[in-house]
All heavy atoms as TSV, in Angstrom:
chain	resi	resn	atom	element	x	y	z
A	1	MET	N	N	83.090	87.150	137.678
A	1	MET	CA	C	82.185	87.933	138.532
A	1	MET	C	C	81.515	89.004	137.704
A	1	MET	O	O	82.155	89.683	136.901
A	1	MET	CB	C	82.972	88.532	139.724
A	1	MET	CG	C	82.087	89.153	140.750
A	1	MET	SD	S	83.102	89.534	142.189
A	1	MET	CE	C	81.787	89.827	143.335
A	2	GLU	N	N	80.282	89.224	137.886
A	2	GLU	CA	C	79.491	90.209	137.128
A	2	GLU	C	C	79.775	91.610	137.670
A	2	GLU	O	O	79.899	91.850	138.856
A	2	GLU	CB	C	77.995	89.922	137.249
A	2	GLU	CG	C	77.544	88.684	136.550
A	2	GLU	CD	C	77.583	88.887	135.041
A	2	GLU	OE1	O	77.141	89.949	134.562
A	2	GLU	OE2	O	78.053	88.005	134.313
A	3	PRO	N	N	79.809	92.612	136.768
A	3	PRO	CA	C	79.942	93.971	137.224
A	3	PRO	C	C	78.713	94.484	137.972
A	3	PRO	O	O	77.624	94.020	137.611
A	3	PRO	CB	C	80.212	94.777	135.977
A	3	PRO	CG	C	79.734	93.960	134.850
A	3	PRO	CD	C	79.804	92.502	135.330
A	4	MET	N	N	78.884	95.374	138.884
A	4	MET	CA	C	77.745	95.959	139.570
A	4	MET	C	C	76.940	96.788	138.614
A	4	MET	O	O	77.504	97.494	137.775
A	4	MET	CB	C	78.285	96.823	140.744
A	4	MET	CG	C	77.233	97.464	141.570
A	4	MET	SD	S	78.047	98.351	142.902
A	4	MET	CE	C	76.909	99.674	143.143
A	5	THR	N	N	75.613	96.824	138.766
A	5	THR	CA	C	74.691	97.609	137.928
A	5	THR	C	C	74.054	98.682	138.772
A	5	THR	O	O	73.648	98.456	139.909
A	5	THR	CB	C	73.679	96.743	137.245
A	5	THR	OG1	O	74.315	95.712	136.519
A	5	THR	CG2	C	72.777	97.523	136.342
A	6	ILE	N	N	74.032	99.925	138.243
A	6	ILE	CA	C	73.496	101.065	138.984
A	6	ILE	C	C	72.732	101.975	138.042
A	6	ILE	O	O	73.165	102.158	136.862
A	6	ILE	CB	C	74.592	101.810	139.742
A	6	ILE	CG1	C	73.995	102.832	140.698
A	6	ILE	CG2	C	75.575	102.379	138.769
A	6	ILE	CD1	C	75.047	103.430	141.629
A	7	GLY	N	N	71.661	102.539	138.467
A	7	GLY	CA	C	70.915	103.503	137.688
A	7	GLY	C	C	71.669	104.812	137.494
A	7	GLY	O	O	72.481	105.161	138.395
A	8	ALA	N	N	71.416	105.517	136.451
A	8	ALA	CA	C	72.146	106.723	136.142
A	8	ALA	C	C	71.912	107.804	137.199
A	8	ALA	O	O	72.872	108.500	137.549
A	8	ALA	CB	C	71.679	107.295	134.776
A	9	ALA	N	N	70.689	107.949	137.692
A	9	ALA	CA	C	70.435	108.959	138.743
A	9	ALA	C	C	71.250	108.659	140.036
A	9	ALA	O	O	71.850	109.567	140.601
A	9	ALA	CB	C	68.917	108.979	139.058
A	10	ARG	N	N	71.271	107.394	140.413
A	10	ARG	CA	C	72.028	107.025	141.663
A	10	ARG	C	C	73.547	107.225	141.401
A	10	ARG	O	O	74.257	107.675	142.288
A	10	ARG	CB	C	71.708	105.638	142.031
A	10	ARG	CG	C	72.415	105.219	143.314
A	10	ARG	CD	C	71.931	103.907	143.888
A	10	ARG	NE	N	72.856	103.434	144.868
A	10	ARG	CZ	C	73.247	102.168	145.007
A	10	ARG	NH1	N	72.749	101.229	144.200
A	10	ARG	NH2	N	74.083	101.821	145.953
A	11	PHE	N	N	73.957	106.867	140.186
A	11	PHE	CA	C	75.369	107.072	139.822
A	11	PHE	C	C	75.750	108.537	139.909
A	11	PHE	O	O	76.801	108.934	140.419
A	11	PHE	CB	C	75.664	106.536	138.410
A	11	PHE	CG	C	77.105	106.800	137.957
A	11	PHE	CD1	C	78.149	106.006	138.516
A	11	PHE	CD2	C	77.385	107.798	137.127
A	11	PHE	CE1	C	79.480	106.245	138.121
A	11	PHE	CE2	C	78.722	108.059	136.742
A	11	PHE	CZ	C	79.771	107.294	137.263
A	12	LYS	N	N	74.869	109.435	139.411
A	12	LYS	CA	C	75.162	110.854	139.487
A	12	LYS	C	C	75.256	111.315	140.909
A	12	LYS	O	O	76.133	112.134	141.240
A	12	LYS	CB	C	73.969	111.586	138.757
A	12	LYS	CG	C	74.162	113.076	138.685
A	12	LYS	CD	C	72.987	113.724	137.964
A	12	LYS	CE	C	73.107	115.218	138.030
A	12	LYS	NZ	N	71.964	115.871	137.367
A	13	GLU	N	N	74.459	110.842	141.831
A	13	GLU	CA	C	74.444	111.244	143.218
A	13	GLU	C	C	75.722	110.777	143.940
A	13	GLU	O	O	76.260	111.444	144.783
A	13	GLU	CB	C	73.227	110.693	143.918
A	13	GLU	CG	C	71.916	111.228	143.533
A	13	GLU	CD	C	70.766	110.464	144.131
A	13	GLU	OE1	O	70.985	109.512	144.932
A	13	GLU	OE2	O	69.621	110.810	143.840
A	14	GLN	N	N	76.158	109.535	143.576
A	14	GLN	CA	C	77.194	108.889	144.341
A	14	GLN	C	C	78.505	108.679	143.524
A	14	GLN	O	O	79.339	107.843	143.870
A	14	GLN	CB	C	76.722	107.546	144.897
A	14	GLN	CG	C	75.509	107.686	145.728
A	14	GLN	CD	C	75.022	106.289	146.141
A	14	GLN	OE1	O	75.498	105.246	145.740
A	14	GLN	NE2	N	73.936	106.309	146.985
A	15	CYS	N	N	78.666	109.396	142.457
A	15	CYS	CA	C	79.728	109.138	141.488
A	15	CYS	C	C	81.129	109.053	142.175
A	15	CYS	O	O	81.844	108.055	141.991
A	15	CYS	CB	C	79.767	110.251	140.456
A	15	CYS	SG	S	81.096	110.154	139.282
A	16	LEU	N	N	81.530	110.053	142.940
A	16	LEU	CA	C	82.859	110.028	143.560
A	16	LEU	C	C	83.048	108.851	144.488
A	16	LEU	O	O	84.150	108.186	144.496
A	16	LEU	CB	C	83.165	111.316	144.254
A	16	LEU	CG	C	83.217	112.542	143.327
A	16	LEU	CD1	C	83.411	113.803	144.099
A	16	LEU	CD2	C	84.225	112.377	142.255
A	17	ALA	N	N	82.064	108.521	145.296
A	17	ALA	CA	C	82.190	107.408	146.216
A	17	ALA	C	C	82.296	106.095	145.486
A	17	ALA	O	O	83.023	105.185	145.855
A	17	ALA	CB	C	80.981	107.377	147.213
A	18	LEU	N	N	81.478	105.967	144.361
A	18	LEU	CA	C	81.548	104.726	143.578
A	18	LEU	C	C	82.903	104.560	142.904
A	18	LEU	O	O	83.406	103.435	142.846
A	18	LEU	CB	C	80.405	104.758	142.557
A	18	LEU	CG	C	78.977	104.597	143.098
A	18	LEU	CD1	C	77.973	104.985	142.044
A	18	LEU	CD2	C	78.755	103.199	143.598
A	19	LEU	N	N	83.471	105.647	142.436
A	19	LEU	CA	C	84.777	105.540	141.820
A	19	LEU	C	C	85.859	105.179	142.791
A	19	LEU	O	O	86.820	104.491	142.472
A	19	LEU	CB	C	85.121	106.897	141.156
A	19	LEU	CG	C	84.300	107.255	139.924
A	19	LEU	CD1	C	84.667	108.633	139.393
A	19	LEU	CD2	C	84.364	106.217	138.844
A	20	ASP	N	N	85.714	105.635	144.026
A	20	ASP	CA	C	86.709	105.278	145.071
A	20	ASP	C	C	86.702	103.822	145.357
A	20	ASP	O	O	87.761	103.272	145.753
A	20	ASP	CB	C	86.410	106.063	146.389
A	20	ASP	CG	C	86.813	107.509	146.259
A	20	ASP	OD1	O	87.618	107.867	145.395
A	20	ASP	OD2	O	86.328	108.309	147.067
A	21	ARG	N	N	85.620	103.106	145.246
A	21	ARG	CA	C	85.588	101.680	145.569
A	21	ARG	C	C	85.190	100.815	144.318
A	21	ARG	O	O	84.576	99.790	144.458
A	21	ARG	CB	C	84.619	101.421	146.685
A	21	ARG	CG	C	83.202	101.878	146.461
A	21	ARG	CD	C	82.293	101.476	147.639
A	21	ARG	NE	N	80.923	101.503	147.197
A	21	ARG	CZ	C	80.025	102.415	147.519
A	21	ARG	NH1	N	80.398	103.465	148.292
A	21	ARG	NH2	N	78.787	102.337	147.051
A	22	LEU	N	N	85.635	101.283	143.179
A	22	LEU	CA	C	85.386	100.571	141.931
A	22	LEU	C	C	86.077	99.246	141.845
A	22	LEU	O	O	87.279	99.114	142.079
A	22	LEU	CB	C	85.843	101.481	140.723
A	22	LEU	CG	C	85.502	101.040	139.354
A	22	LEU	CD1	C	83.971	100.963	139.179
A	22	LEU	CD2	C	86.077	101.991	138.321
A	23	ALA	N	N	85.334	98.183	141.622
A	23	ALA	CA	C	85.828	96.813	141.569
A	23	ALA	C	C	86.518	96.590	140.213
A	23	ALA	O	O	86.260	97.301	139.260
A	23	ALA	CB	C	84.690	95.857	141.772
A	24	PRO	N	N	87.419	95.566	140.158
A	24	PRO	CA	C	88.097	95.272	138.890
A	24	PRO	C	C	87.152	95.014	137.716
A	24	PRO	O	O	87.497	95.292	136.575
A	24	PRO	CB	C	88.946	94.055	139.207
A	24	PRO	CG	C	89.077	94.040	140.689
A	24	PRO	CD	C	87.865	94.714	141.233
A	25	GLU	N	N	86.025	94.476	137.948
A	25	GLU	CA	C	85.062	94.156	136.874
A	25	GLU	C	C	84.269	95.341	136.373
A	25	GLU	O	O	83.539	95.298	135.415
A	25	GLU	CB	C	84.144	92.979	137.191
A	25	GLU	CG	C	83.346	93.104	138.452
A	25	GLU	CD	C	84.117	92.713	139.694
A	25	GLU	OE1	O	85.191	92.120	139.596
A	25	GLU	OE2	O	83.573	93.015	140.783
A	26	GLY	N	N	84.379	96.430	137.116
A	26	GLY	CA	C	83.760	97.688	136.686
A	26	GLY	C	C	82.389	97.859	137.144
A	26	GLY	O	O	81.905	97.243	138.142
A	27	LEU	N	N	81.655	98.809	136.513
A	27	LEU	CA	C	80.359	99.217	136.939
A	27	LEU	C	C	79.496	99.504	135.642
A	27	LEU	O	O	80.003	100.174	134.742
A	27	LEU	CB	C	80.452	100.458	137.741
A	27	LEU	CG	C	79.238	101.211	138.200
A	27	LEU	CD1	C	78.526	100.407	139.253
A	27	LEU	CD2	C	79.642	102.563	138.839
A	28	VAL	N	N	78.315	98.966	135.568
A	28	VAL	CA	C	77.440	99.217	134.430
A	28	VAL	C	C	76.360	100.239	134.859
A	28	VAL	O	O	75.704	100.052	135.856
A	28	VAL	CB	C	76.749	97.919	133.948
A	28	VAL	CG1	C	75.743	98.188	132.850
A	28	VAL	CG2	C	77.793	96.901	133.461
A	29	ILE	N	N	76.221	101.296	134.095
A	29	ILE	CA	C	75.294	102.324	134.372
A	29	ILE	C	C	74.051	102.143	133.442
A	29	ILE	O	O	74.225	101.979	132.224
A	29	ILE	CB	C	75.879	103.715	134.162
A	29	ILE	CG1	C	77.126	103.871	135.078
A	29	ILE	CG2	C	74.859	104.851	134.444
A	29	ILE	CD1	C	77.949	105.038	134.760
A	30	THR	N	N	72.868	102.191	134.052
A	30	THR	CA	C	71.650	101.964	133.247
A	30	THR	C	C	70.761	103.183	133.247
A	30	THR	O	O	70.785	104.022	134.201
A	30	THR	CB	C	70.874	100.763	133.777
A	30	THR	OG1	O	70.477	101.047	135.151
A	30	THR	CG2	C	71.694	99.526	133.764
A	31	LYS	N	N	69.942	103.259	132.225
A	31	LYS	CA	C	68.816	104.233	132.168
A	31	LYS	C	C	67.587	103.432	131.820
A	31	LYS	O	O	67.581	102.743	130.793
A	31	LYS	CB	C	69.080	105.300	131.071
A	31	LYS	CG	C	69.876	106.478	131.535
A	31	LYS	CD	C	69.885	107.489	130.414
A	31	LYS	CE	C	70.323	108.843	130.944
A	31	LYS	NZ	N	70.333	109.838	129.878
A	32	ARG	N	N	66.571	103.535	132.668
A	32	ARG	CA	C	65.323	102.822	132.475
A	32	ARG	C	C	65.566	101.305	132.261
A	32	ARG	O	O	64.954	100.658	131.452
A	32	ARG	CB	C	64.544	103.373	131.277
A	32	ARG	CG	C	64.122	104.816	131.495
A	32	ARG	CD	C	63.274	105.306	130.374
A	32	ARG	NE	N	62.862	106.651	130.594
A	32	ARG	CZ	C	63.315	107.691	129.912
A	32	ARG	NH1	N	64.165	107.519	128.980
A	32	ARG	NH2	N	62.899	108.915	130.229
A	33	GLY	N	N	66.549	100.821	133.068
A	33	GLY	CA	C	66.822	99.400	132.977
A	33	GLY	C	C	67.696	98.906	131.867
A	33	GLY	O	O	68.055	97.726	131.844
A	34	ARG	N	N	68.074	99.758	130.978
A	34	ARG	CA	C	68.949	99.369	129.835
A	34	ARG	C	C	70.396	99.927	130.047
A	34	ARG	O	O	70.538	101.077	130.386
A	34	ARG	CB	C	68.446	99.913	128.539
A	34	ARG	CG	C	67.097	99.370	128.124
A	34	ARG	CD	C	66.720	99.803	126.797
A	34	ARG	NE	N	65.451	99.096	126.403
A	34	ARG	CZ	C	64.872	99.283	125.255
A	34	ARG	NH1	N	65.401	100.110	124.354
A	34	ARG	NH2	N	63.794	98.625	124.980
A	35	PRO	N	N	71.389	99.095	129.843
A	35	PRO	CA	C	72.767	99.535	130.002
A	35	PRO	C	C	73.112	100.646	128.949
A	35	PRO	O	O	72.776	100.503	127.785
A	35	PRO	CB	C	73.564	98.299	129.694
A	35	PRO	CG	C	72.667	97.172	129.667
A	35	PRO	CD	C	71.287	97.668	129.408
A	36	VAL	N	N	73.719	101.725	129.455
A	36	VAL	CA	C	74.113	102.797	128.595
A	36	VAL	C	C	75.604	103.099	128.635
A	36	VAL	O	O	76.184	103.706	127.741
A	36	VAL	CB	C	73.310	104.109	128.888
A	36	VAL	CG1	C	71.873	103.941	128.541
A	36	VAL	CG2	C	73.507	104.539	130.314
A	37	ALA	N	N	76.266	102.688	129.736
A	37	ALA	CA	C	77.693	102.948	129.881
A	37	ALA	C	C	78.356	101.913	130.796
A	37	ALA	O	O	77.629	101.288	131.606
A	37	ALA	CB	C	77.944	104.319	130.414
A	38	ARG	N	N	79.627	101.746	130.649
A	38	ARG	CA	C	80.396	100.885	131.543
A	38	ARG	C	C	81.647	101.623	132.035
A	38	ARG	O	O	82.301	102.204	131.224
A	38	ARG	CB	C	80.773	99.593	130.839
A	38	ARG	CG	C	81.466	98.613	131.752
A	38	ARG	CD	C	81.628	97.268	131.077
A	38	ARG	NE	N	82.196	96.354	131.997
A	38	ARG	CZ	C	82.576	95.132	131.681
A	38	ARG	NH1	N	82.468	94.711	130.443
A	38	ARG	NH2	N	83.146	94.341	132.570
A	39	VAL	N	N	81.834	101.663	133.306
A	39	VAL	CA	C	83.044	102.307	133.887
A	39	VAL	C	C	83.997	101.219	134.367
A	39	VAL	O	O	83.576	100.324	135.126
A	39	VAL	CB	C	82.576	103.193	135.102
A	39	VAL	CG1	C	83.863	103.838	135.714
A	39	VAL	CG2	C	81.584	104.208	134.694
A	40	LEU	N	N	85.177	101.249	133.847
A	40	LEU	CA	C	86.239	100.310	134.198
A	40	LEU	C	C	87.390	101.010	134.829
A	40	LEU	O	O	87.700	102.134	134.568
A	40	LEU	CB	C	86.734	99.565	132.940
A	40	LEU	CG	C	85.689	98.733	132.169
A	40	LEU	CD1	C	86.278	98.222	130.875
A	40	LEU	CD2	C	85.248	97.565	133.086
A	41	PRO	N	N	88.082	100.310	135.765
A	41	PRO	CA	C	89.250	100.917	136.406
A	41	PRO	C	C	90.338	101.076	135.324
A	41	PRO	O	O	90.495	100.294	134.415
A	41	PRO	CB	C	89.650	99.908	137.464
A	41	PRO	CG	C	88.918	98.670	137.200
A	41	PRO	CD	C	87.794	98.980	136.295
A	42	TYR	N	N	91.145	102.120	135.494
A	42	TYR	CA	C	92.223	102.409	134.613
A	42	TYR	C	C	93.450	101.659	135.060
A	42	TYR	O	O	93.842	101.747	136.201
A	42	TYR	CB	C	92.546	103.909	134.600
A	42	TYR	CG	C	93.647	104.311	133.710
A	42	TYR	CD1	C	93.497	104.360	132.370
A	42	TYR	CD2	C	94.940	104.553	134.237
A	42	TYR	CE1	C	94.502	104.748	131.541
A	42	TYR	CE2	C	95.979	104.966	133.391
A	42	TYR	CZ	C	95.750	105.012	132.046
A	42	TYR	OH	O	96.769	105.327	131.197
A	43	HIS	N	N	94.035	100.851	134.128
A	43	HIS	CA	C	95.168	100.092	134.452
A	43	HIS	C	C	96.435	100.742	133.824
A	43	HIS	O	O	96.425	101.011	132.627
A	43	HIS	CB	C	95.064	98.649	133.947
A	43	HIS	CG	C	93.996	97.877	134.593
A	43	HIS	ND1	N	94.033	97.478	135.888
A	43	HIS	CD2	C	92.744	97.500	134.219
A	43	HIS	CE1	C	92.971	96.821	136.252
A	43	HIS	NE2	N	92.129	96.815	135.229
A	44	GLN	N	N	97.369	101.024	134.595
A	44	GLN	CA	C	98.620	101.676	134.106
A	44	GLN	C	C	99.323	100.837	133.090
A	44	GLN	O	O	100.051	101.367	132.306
A	44	GLN	CB	C	99.535	101.900	135.351
A	44	GLN	CG	C	100.547	103.001	135.159
A	44	GLN	CD	C	99.920	104.379	134.991
A	44	GLN	OE1	O	98.766	104.562	135.255
A	44	GLN	NE2	N	100.665	105.303	134.537
A	45	ASP	N	N	99.101	99.508	133.062
A	45	ASP	CA	C	99.775	98.646	132.094
A	45	ASP	C	C	99.491	99.077	130.668
A	45	ASP	O	O	100.300	98.911	129.762
A	45	ASP	CB	C	99.383	97.193	132.260
A	45	ASP	CG	C	99.701	96.654	133.629
A	45	ASP	OD1	O	100.541	97.277	134.372
A	45	ASP	OD2	O	99.171	95.584	134.000
A	46	PHE	N	N	98.286	99.570	130.389
A	46	PHE	CA	C	97.883	99.969	129.044
A	46	PHE	C	C	98.347	101.369	128.648
A	46	PHE	O	O	98.254	101.749	127.498
A	46	PHE	CB	C	96.360	99.944	128.901
A	46	PHE	CG	C	95.799	98.498	129.204
A	46	PHE	CD1	C	94.933	98.325	130.246
A	46	PHE	CD2	C	96.143	97.453	128.387
A	46	PHE	CE1	C	94.420	97.107	130.534
A	46	PHE	CE2	C	95.593	96.207	128.620
A	46	PHE	CZ	C	94.789	96.017	129.703
A	47	ALA	N	N	98.904	102.119	129.596
A	47	ALA	CA	C	99.218	103.480	129.342
A	47	ALA	C	C	100.459	103.646	128.486
A	47	ALA	O	O	100.588	104.550	127.665
A	47	ALA	CB	C	99.460	104.232	130.642
A	48	SER	N	N	101.431	102.708	128.575
A	48	SER	CA	C	102.650	102.857	127.791
A	48	SER	C	C	102.780	101.782	126.762
A	48	SER	O	O	102.906	100.611	127.055
A	48	SER	CB	C	103.852	102.792	128.765
A	48	SER	OG	O	105.039	102.851	128.021
A	49	LEU	N	N	102.778	102.211	125.513
A	49	LEU	CA	C	102.982	101.268	124.431
A	49	LEU	C	C	104.426	101.289	123.935
A	49	LEU	O	O	104.810	100.458	123.195
A	49	LEU	CB	C	102.011	101.599	123.275
A	49	LEU	CG	C	100.589	101.438	123.550
A	49	LEU	CD1	C	99.741	101.882	122.347
A	49	LEU	CD2	C	100.237	100.023	123.826
A	50	ILE	N	N	105.168	102.298	124.363
A	50	ILE	CA	C	106.539	102.447	123.946
A	50	ILE	C	C	107.356	101.248	124.449
A	50	ILE	O	O	107.417	101.000	125.663
A	50	ILE	CB	C	107.174	103.746	124.409
A	50	ILE	CG1	C	106.372	104.934	123.812
A	50	ILE	CG2	C	108.652	103.841	124.072
A	50	ILE	CD1	C	106.730	106.297	124.372
A	51	GLY	N	N	107.943	100.568	123.538
A	51	GLY	CA	C	108.804	99.450	123.849
A	51	GLY	C	C	108.074	98.110	124.079
A	51	GLY	O	O	108.715	97.108	124.371
A	52	CYS	N	N	106.766	98.083	123.928
A	52	CYS	CA	C	106.021	96.854	124.195
A	52	CYS	C	C	106.289	95.751	123.194
A	52	CYS	O	O	106.050	94.564	123.498
A	52	CYS	CB	C	104.520	97.131	124.330
A	52	CYS	SG	S	103.788	97.539	122.790
A	53	LEU	N	N	106.811	96.039	122.030
A	53	LEU	CA	C	107.108	95.024	121.009
A	53	LEU	C	C	108.635	94.752	120.914
A	53	LEU	O	O	109.063	94.079	119.992
A	53	LEU	CB	C	106.540	95.434	119.651
A	53	LEU	CG	C	105.056	95.486	119.602
A	53	LEU	CD1	C	104.562	95.978	118.213
A	53	LEU	CD2	C	104.426	94.151	119.891
A	54	ARG	N	N	109.432	95.253	121.841
A	54	ARG	CA	C	110.818	95.038	121.841
A	54	ARG	C	C	111.086	93.537	121.842
A	54	ARG	O	O	110.445	92.759	122.532
A	54	ARG	CB	C	111.469	95.671	123.051
A	54	ARG	CG	C	112.977	95.554	123.098
A	54	ARG	CD	C	113.586	96.156	124.308
A	54	ARG	NE	N	113.270	97.593	124.365
A	54	ARG	CZ	C	112.748	98.135	125.507
A	54	ARG	NH1	N	112.540	97.453	126.588
A	54	ARG	NH2	N	112.508	99.394	125.477
A	55	ASP	N	N	112.019	93.108	120.967
A	55	ASP	CA	C	112.449	91.725	120.790
A	55	ASP	C	C	111.345	90.838	120.201
A	55	ASP	O	O	111.417	89.610	120.243
A	55	ASP	CB	C	112.853	91.138	122.186
A	55	ASP	CG	C	114.022	91.839	122.787
A	55	ASP	OD1	O	114.870	92.308	122.033
A	55	ASP	OD2	O	114.082	91.978	124.020
A	56	LYS	N	N	110.289	91.447	119.681
A	56	LYS	CA	C	109.249	90.677	118.984
A	56	LYS	C	C	109.147	90.998	117.509
A	56	LYS	O	O	108.440	90.296	116.795
A	56	LYS	CB	C	107.896	90.962	119.642
A	56	LYS	CG	C	107.918	90.474	121.095
A	56	LYS	CD	C	106.578	90.786	121.778
A	56	LYS	CE	C	106.681	90.277	123.176
A	56	LYS	NZ	N	105.575	90.582	123.995
A	57	ILE	N	N	109.893	91.942	117.058
A	57	ILE	CA	C	109.843	92.331	115.637
A	57	ILE	C	C	111.248	92.272	115.049
A	57	ILE	O	O	112.192	92.693	115.692
A	57	ILE	CB	C	109.335	93.817	115.471
A	57	ILE	CG1	C	107.885	93.862	115.938
A	57	ILE	CG2	C	109.442	94.233	114.025
A	57	ILE	CD1	C	107.277	95.255	115.855
A	58	THR	N	N	111.361	91.762	113.849
A	58	THR	CA	C	112.610	91.701	113.164
A	58	THR	C	C	112.527	92.614	111.921
A	58	THR	O	O	111.615	92.452	111.150
A	58	THR	CB	C	112.933	90.248	112.669
A	58	THR	OG1	O	112.927	89.353	113.845
A	58	THR	CG2	C	114.277	90.163	111.975
A	59	VAL	N	N	113.445	93.561	111.811
A	59	VAL	CA	C	113.525	94.452	110.665
A	59	VAL	C	C	114.311	93.826	109.612
A	59	VAL	O	O	115.527	93.484	109.860
A	59	VAL	CB	C	114.052	95.842	111.088
A	59	VAL	CG1	C	114.128	96.749	109.902
A	59	VAL	CG2	C	113.111	96.436	112.165
A	60	ARG	N	N	113.801	93.733	108.394
A	60	ARG	CA	C	114.541	93.214	107.273
A	60	ARG	C	C	114.658	94.266	106.182
A	60	ARG	O	O	113.694	94.874	105.803
A	60	ARG	CB	C	113.831	92.004	106.697
A	60	ARG	CG	C	113.783	90.822	107.680
A	60	ARG	CD	C	113.134	89.639	107.043
A	60	ARG	NE	N	113.041	88.594	108.040
A	60	ARG	CZ	C	112.181	87.629	107.983
A	60	ARG	NH1	N	111.318	87.548	107.018
A	60	ARG	NH2	N	112.166	86.685	108.937
A	61	GLY	N	N	115.839	94.529	105.769
A	61	GLY	CA	C	116.055	95.539	104.726
A	61	GLY	C	C	116.152	96.904	105.282
A	61	GLY	O	O	116.221	97.138	106.473
A	62	ASP	N	N	116.157	97.900	104.340
A	62	ASP	CA	C	116.266	99.290	104.734
A	62	ASP	C	C	114.921	99.860	104.908
A	62	ASP	O	O	114.127	99.990	103.999
A	62	ASP	CB	C	117.007	100.048	103.646
A	62	ASP	CG	C	117.323	101.509	103.994
A	62	ASP	OD1	O	116.953	101.880	105.143
A	62	ASP	OD2	O	117.852	102.218	103.136
A	63	ILE	N	N	114.549	100.314	106.128
A	63	ILE	CA	C	113.218	100.792	106.446
A	63	ILE	C	C	113.116	102.271	106.121
A	63	ILE	O	O	112.060	102.870	106.280
A	63	ILE	CB	C	112.800	100.505	107.872
A	63	ILE	CG1	C	113.691	101.191	108.849
A	63	ILE	CG2	C	112.692	99.030	108.146
A	63	ILE	CD1	C	113.235	101.171	110.306
A	64	MET	N	N	114.226	102.882	105.742
A	64	MET	CA	C	114.233	104.362	105.479
A	64	MET	C	C	113.995	104.606	103.969
A	64	MET	O	O	114.045	105.766	103.595
A	64	MET	CB	C	115.601	104.938	105.906
A	64	MET	CG	C	115.830	104.750	107.384
A	64	MET	SD	S	114.579	105.405	108.444
A	64	MET	CE	C	114.846	107.138	108.300
A	65	THR	N	N	113.755	103.668	103.159
A	65	THR	CA	C	113.517	103.884	101.749
A	65	THR	C	C	112.428	102.946	101.224
A	65	THR	O	O	112.209	101.870	101.852
A	65	THR	CB	C	114.816	103.733	100.929
A	65	THR	OG1	O	114.507	103.967	99.526
A	65	THR	CG2	C	115.367	102.282	101.048
A	66	THR	N	N	111.746	103.354	100.168
A	66	THR	CA	C	110.734	102.506	99.559
A	66	THR	C	C	111.355	101.562	98.529
A	66	THR	O	O	110.719	100.632	98.115
A	66	THR	CB	C	109.689	103.369	98.825
A	66	THR	OG1	O	110.309	104.049	97.802
A	66	THR	CG2	C	108.988	104.285	99.744
A	67	GLY	N	N	112.577	101.880	98.123
A	67	GLY	CA	C	113.259	101.030	97.128
A	67	GLY	C	C	112.947	101.563	95.703
A	67	GLY	O	O	113.598	101.109	94.744
A	68	ALA	N	N	112.042	102.476	95.557
A	68	ALA	CA	C	111.719	103.041	94.248
A	68	ALA	C	C	112.763	104.110	93.876
A	68	ALA	O	O	113.163	104.923	94.702
A	68	ALA	CB	C	110.346	103.613	94.240
A	69	ARG	N	N	113.155	104.128	92.557
A	69	ARG	CA	C	114.072	105.103	92.111
A	69	ARG	C	C	113.305	106.229	91.379
A	69	ARG	O	O	112.390	105.953	90.581
A	69	ARG	CB	C	115.115	104.502	91.151
A	69	ARG	CG	C	116.010	103.557	91.830
A	69	ARG	CD	C	116.992	102.973	90.811
A	69	ARG	NE	N	117.992	102.227	91.550
A	69	ARG	CZ	C	119.309	102.442	91.407
A	69	ARG	NH1	N	119.694	103.345	90.482
A	69	ARG	NH2	N	120.181	101.826	92.048
A	70	TRP	N	N	113.615	107.460	91.661
A	70	TRP	CA	C	113.004	108.555	90.981
A	70	TRP	C	C	113.921	109.734	91.038
A	70	TRP	O	O	114.798	109.860	91.809
A	70	TRP	CB	C	111.648	108.850	91.580
A	70	TRP	CG	C	111.651	109.323	93.034
A	70	TRP	CD1	C	111.902	108.507	94.104
A	70	TRP	CD2	C	111.580	110.661	93.475
A	70	TRP	NE1	N	111.908	109.294	95.243
A	70	TRP	CE2	C	111.745	110.577	94.908
A	70	TRP	CE3	C	111.405	111.898	92.853
A	70	TRP	CZ2	C	111.666	111.776	95.657
A	70	TRP	CZ3	C	111.350	113.016	93.673
A	70	TRP	CH2	C	111.486	112.935	95.059
A	71	ASN	N	N	113.621	110.667	90.123
A	71	ASN	CA	C	114.439	111.857	90.018
A	71	ASN	C	C	113.505	113.078	90.069
A	71	ASN	O	O	112.670	113.294	89.224
A	71	ASN	CB	C	115.230	111.905	88.692
A	71	ASN	CG	C	116.233	113.078	88.648
A	71	ASN	OD1	O	116.141	113.968	89.476
A	71	ASN	ND2	N	117.169	112.982	87.706
A	72	ALA	N	N	113.651	113.893	91.047
A	72	ALA	CA	C	112.752	115.082	91.296
A	72	ALA	C	C	112.959	116.134	90.205
A	72	ALA	O	O	112.084	116.967	90.005
A	72	ALA	CB	C	112.943	115.587	92.683
A	73	ASP	N	N	114.124	116.081	89.472
A	73	ASP	CA	C	114.345	117.125	88.511
A	73	ASP	C	C	113.737	116.754	87.165
A	73	ASP	O	O	113.682	117.630	86.292
A	73	ASP	CB	C	115.848	117.242	88.299
A	73	ASP	CG	C	116.529	117.820	89.554
A	73	ASP	OD1	O	115.876	118.611	90.311
A	73	ASP	OD2	O	117.714	117.420	89.809
A	74	ASP	N	N	113.237	115.538	86.933
A	74	ASP	CA	C	112.589	115.161	85.713
A	74	ASP	C	C	111.274	115.937	85.490
A	74	ASP	O	O	110.503	116.090	86.409
A	74	ASP	CB	C	112.253	113.659	85.675
A	74	ASP	CG	C	113.500	112.837	85.534
A	74	ASP	OD1	O	114.563	113.400	85.107
A	74	ASP	OD2	O	113.438	111.611	85.778
A	75	GLN	N	N	111.100	116.488	84.303
A	75	GLN	CA	C	109.894	117.209	83.948
A	75	GLN	C	C	109.033	116.273	83.111
A	75	GLN	O	O	109.510	115.523	82.250
A	75	GLN	CB	C	110.277	118.418	83.112
A	75	GLN	CG	C	111.132	119.428	83.826
A	75	GLN	CD	C	110.391	120.136	84.936
A	75	GLN	OE1	O	109.185	120.364	84.811
A	75	GLN	NE2	N	111.067	120.475	86.020
A	76	PRO	N	N	107.702	116.317	83.301
A	76	PRO	CA	C	106.773	115.473	82.524
A	76	PRO	C	C	106.653	115.880	81.094
A	76	PRO	O	O	106.940	116.939	80.675
A	76	PRO	CB	C	105.456	115.545	83.217
A	76	PRO	CG	C	105.550	116.693	84.202
A	76	PRO	CD	C	106.986	117.062	84.334
């Protein structure tokens, strides 16, 4: 389904009402017939990335070290 298209002036006048009934496909705002912005509904699914890769990544080796040996006391 195509998103609804609306002129910027009309969007400015009716912004809050349009946001209250925003469709899943969003809303395209135009100026002089050309698209300038797209308003999409916010989905809570995208808000939390914490834990989204659980059970999908395997850690191999020690991730707390680079494996390189060095001595901070050595002078050049």
